C-alpha atoms as one frame of an Amber mdcrd trajectory, in Angstrom:
protein
   0.000   0.000   0.000   1.486   3.329  -1.039   1.542   6.549   0.922   0.648
  10.000  -0.342   4.318  10.910  -0.418   5.547   7.837  -2.321   2.737   8.119
  -4.881   3.515  11.812  -5.460   7.204  11.051  -5.889   6.455   8.246  -8.362
   4.174  10.464 -10.463   6.713  13.302 -10.526   9.426  10.837 -11.541   7.288
   9.326 -14.320   6.304  12.772 -15.621   9.912  13.844 -16.060  10.803  10.432
 -17.462   8.204  11.000 -20.197   9.676  14.457 -20.814  13.107  12.854 -21.168
  11.665  10.445 -23.737  10.170  13.449 -25.502  13.509  15.216 -25.780  15.115
  11.966 -26.918  12.497  11.661 -29.668  13.235  15.177 -30.899  16.983  14.475
 -30.851  16.337  11.312 -32.869  14.276  13.293 -35.397  17.066  15.860 -35.649
  19.616  13.135 -36.275  17.491  11.514 -39.011  16.899  14.857 -40.739  20.530
  15.921 -40.488  21.649  12.629 -41.995  19.099  12.423 -44.813  18.972  16.128
 -45.717  22.551  16.979 -44.743  21.361  20.061 -42.848  20.466  20.881 -39.237
  19.076  24.399 -39.691  15.598  23.055 -40.514  15.253  21.514 -37.046  16.357
  24.737 -35.354  13.861  26.704 -37.438  11.026  24.324 -36.451  12.000  24.622
 -32.782  11.979  28.415 -32.984   8.588  28.579 -34.710   6.890  26.118 -32.359
   8.242  27.902 -29.275   7.136  31.262 -30.672   3.595  30.007 -31.353   3.303
  28.116 -28.067   4.559  31.112 -26.088   1.554  33.131 -27.195  -0.902  30.389
 -26.316   0.778  29.929 -22.906   0.756  33.659 -22.115  -2.942  34.009 -22.931
  -4.006  30.489 -21.950  -6.428  31.572 -19.225  -8.300  34.046 -21.449  -8.497
  31.573 -24.327  -9.756  28.680 -22.201 -12.284  30.786 -20.279 -13.649  32.186
 -23.518 -13.989  28.751 -25.119 -15.655  27.401 -21.982 -18.061  30.369 -21.769
 -17.135  30.847 -18.125 -18.310  33.897 -16.186 -16.750  35.413 -13.036 -18.174
  33.967  -9.826 -19.988  36.409  -7.550 -18.905  36.246  -3.916 -22.414  36.796
  -2.579 -23.931  34.139  -4.812 -21.172  31.554  -4.261 -20.015  32.355  -0.738
 -19.235  28.741   0.203 -17.086  28.228  -2.895 -15.102  31.358  -2.014 -14.656
  30.253   1.622 -13.468  26.786   0.636 -11.046  28.137  -1.969  -9.641  30.822
   0.333  -8.982  28.282   3.103  -7.318  25.820   0.744  -5.216  28.529  -0.912
  -3.929  29.614   2.500  -3.196  25.990   3.453  -1.202  25.499   0.242   0.584
  28.854   0.418  -0.982  29.962  -2.873  -2.519  33.282  -3.900  -6.302  33.265
  -4.031  -7.191  32.234  -7.604  -9.914  33.922  -9.596 -13.117  31.890  -9.572
 -15.363  31.323 -12.580 -18.672  29.575 -13.161 -19.726  27.557 -16.213 -23.481
  27.250 -16.602 -23.755  23.556 -17.393 -25.490  20.617 -15.645 -22.478  18.310
 -15.892 -20.396  18.360 -12.679 -16.823  19.247 -13.628 -14.024  21.739 -12.978
 -10.659  22.874 -14.306  -7.736  25.124 -13.430  -5.747  27.359 -15.744  -3.401
  30.350 -15.617   0.247  30.625 -16.515   1.445  30.608 -12.872  -0.017  30.724
  -9.317  -0.248  34.526  -9.387  -2.640  34.321 -12.334  -4.343  31.097 -11.287
  -7.960  30.438 -12.246 -10.396  27.793 -11.006 -13.621  27.250 -12.922 -16.459
  25.002 -11.801 -19.769  24.114 -13.411 -23.139  24.829 -11.845 -23.706  21.081
 -12.014 -20.707  20.517  -9.736 -22.042  22.951  -7.132 -25.442  21.241  -7.166
 -24.171  17.657  -7.157 -21.406  17.601  -4.539 -21.593  18.083  -0.796 -19.161
  20.407   0.973 -16.498  17.759   1.637 -16.535  16.604  -1.977 -16.453  20.171
  -3.315 -13.488  20.930  -1.075 -11.671  17.884  -2.485 -12.296  18.984  -6.092
 -11.097  22.541  -5.425  -8.017  21.092  -3.680  -7.339  19.022  -6.799  -7.522
  22.101  -9.030  -5.293  24.120  -6.712  -2.836  21.221  -6.835  -2.605  21.671
 -10.618  -1.746  25.331 -10.039   0.752  24.600  -7.260   2.371  21.729  -9.188
   3.015  24.014 -12.213   0.982  21.730 -14.462   0.185  24.615 -16.802   3.921
  25.091 -17.355   4.448  21.364 -17.940   1.541  21.318 -20.390   3.036  24.277
 -22.258   6.400  22.531 -22.543   4.678  19.459 -23.922   2.736  21.558 -26.437
   6.035  23.003 -27.637   7.566  19.562 -28.023   4.575  18.154 -29.884   4.619
  21.228 -32.121   8.291  20.633 -32.927   7.639  17.016 -33.894   4.603  17.817
 -36.059   6.224  20.759 -37.847   9.447  18.912 -38.589   7.602  15.793 -39.770
   5.373  17.885 -42.037   8.350  19.691 -43.545  10.128  16.404 -44.107   7.162
  14.994 -46.023   6.905  18.077 -48.187  10.581  17.802 -49.064  10.237  14.079
 -49.719   7.229  14.227 -52.014   7.429  17.658 -53.621  11.095  18.555 -53.385
  14.408  17.169 -54.585  15.363  15.391 -51.377  15.210  11.883 -52.807  17.549
  12.799 -55.683  19.891  15.145 -53.858  20.211  13.299 -50.564  23.163  11.043
 -49.833  20.740   8.524 -48.291  19.792   5.484 -50.330  16.236   4.345 -50.970
  16.042   1.967 -47.939  17.216   4.704 -45.591  14.811   7.206 -47.146  11.890
   4.787 -46.710  12.939   4.146 -43.112  13.070   7.881 -42.461   9.592   8.336
 -43.939   8.201   5.587 -41.700   9.876   7.199 -38.683   8.333  10.572 -39.540
   4.902   8.952 -39.691   5.346   7.259 -36.326   7.012  10.196 -34.529   3.916
  12.479 -34.251   1.877   9.517 -32.971   4.500   8.787 -30.325   4.597  12.480
 -29.410   0.818  12.577 -28.949   0.863   9.401 -26.836   3.557  10.835 -24.569
   1.617  14.097 -24.233  -1.464  12.175 -23.096   0.617  10.016 -20.764   2.041
  13.122 -19.081  -1.484  14.530 -18.726  -2.662  11.339 -17.015   0.299  11.306
 -14.627  -0.383  14.934 -13.653  -3.960  13.927 -12.788  -2.704  11.209 -10.456
  -0.292  13.687  -8.896  -3.044  16.280  -8.379  -5.252  13.593  -6.795  -2.599
  12.658  -4.248  -1.748  16.318  -3.574  -5.432  17.099  -2.950  -5.733  14.129
  -0.592  -2.668  15.355   1.282  -4.192  18.830   1.580  -7.623  17.751   2.823
  -6.357  14.682   4.726  -9.466  12.897   3.468  -8.960  10.922   0.212 -12.497
   9.538   0.428 -13.924  12.984  -0.322 -12.218  13.148  -3.728 -12.994   9.490
  -4.429 -16.727  10.090  -3.880 -16.608  13.281  -5.954 -14.983  11.475  -8.890
 -17.610   8.743  -8.739 -20.445  11.263  -8.807 -18.846  13.208 -11.660 -18.250
  10.120 -13.797 -21.786   8.778 -13.277 -23.458  11.968 -14.449 -24.846  11.330
 -17.979 -24.818  14.935 -19.219 -22.388  16.067 -21.909 -20.442  19.245 -21.206
 -21.660  21.443 -24.039 -18.650  23.776 -24.216 -15.966  21.076 -24.025 -13.820
  20.152 -27.026 -10.647  18.203 -27.741  -8.490  21.282 -27.132  -9.717  21.807
 -23.544 -10.848  18.317 -22.477  -7.559  17.483 -20.736  -7.935  20.463 -18.381
 -11.012  19.149 -16.585 -10.850  17.014 -13.452 -12.642  14.251 -15.380 -13.301
  13.728 -19.063 -16.187  15.994 -20.117 -17.235  13.525 -22.813 -19.748  10.813
 -21.996 -20.372   7.477 -23.667 -16.788   7.096 -24.965 -15.305   5.185 -22.044
 -13.776   1.878 -23.092 -11.755  -0.692 -21.224  -9.338  -1.717 -24.005  -5.671
  -0.946 -23.468  -5.484   0.766 -26.869  -8.268   3.171 -25.910  -6.519   3.905
 -22.600  -3.414   5.033 -24.494  -5.417   7.811 -26.139  -7.359   8.906 -23.036
  -6.767  12.396 -21.636  -7.562  11.167 -18.101  -6.843   7.975 -16.192  -9.906
   5.701 -15.793 -12.024   6.911 -12.884 -12.044   3.441 -11.360  -8.237   3.444
 -11.155  -8.129   6.925  -9.635 -10.723   6.007  -7.015  -8.896   2.767  -6.239
  -5.583   4.565  -5.758  -7.188   7.171  -3.505  -8.800   4.541  -1.298  -5.535
   2.637  -1.025  -3.599   5.665   0.225  -2.161   5.328   3.686  -2.471   8.522
   5.698
């Protein structure tokens, strides 16, 4: 049986291990391109462009996500309990009080965003406020504050940059291969060129899988951090069960924002196959609940 501390350490370790794999993948792509095309400047150009584009999305991430989600600022008089719970948890975690937003939707769910703790945002749906009791709501808010405190927005931004590098470089490689003179001018023979093409097809898929794997590990880490904060893992376990059993679709959710929520906002797509799990933005609820109930306080 694991403790809160050992589980947190394992998830942090696995997250950075995935990031290491990510960097290794990009180095491998750079080596393939430099060998086949006899030039390294293309990789550096792709890195620069992806960082430049991702920087803008990171800097304005909170505004973009709140706009897409159609969230409105929470009123302190109307949502006094939510403010009290968040203020107490923020103090306990040594975090600034985040801005609170409400999404008018019957599905119980929540997410955190903001480029750093100073600009942290927690958004909850009206369905969450109606469905959960105080202990469960406190656990969910603690989970979202854990994402802010654990710098998950920064990690996500790094991953976006890395995925962008892989996709851009792979796309450029294909354009050179099919529309340019690479095949004729390159020193690589046909077998090597075919192998490079196969690698460029597989690389973006591997990059996406690693991005999703990092997202799932950050969810586990936020779960254990929330349990450590509230000292009551059962509260979050019950909240996750209630959220996952709700049949309503979150109307404003899409593939770009789905990974931000505490649980997948899509309903009717849950499958048990291992292939499906590879492409999930969140760990299966049953596994999260099981891990929470196995924690030794």
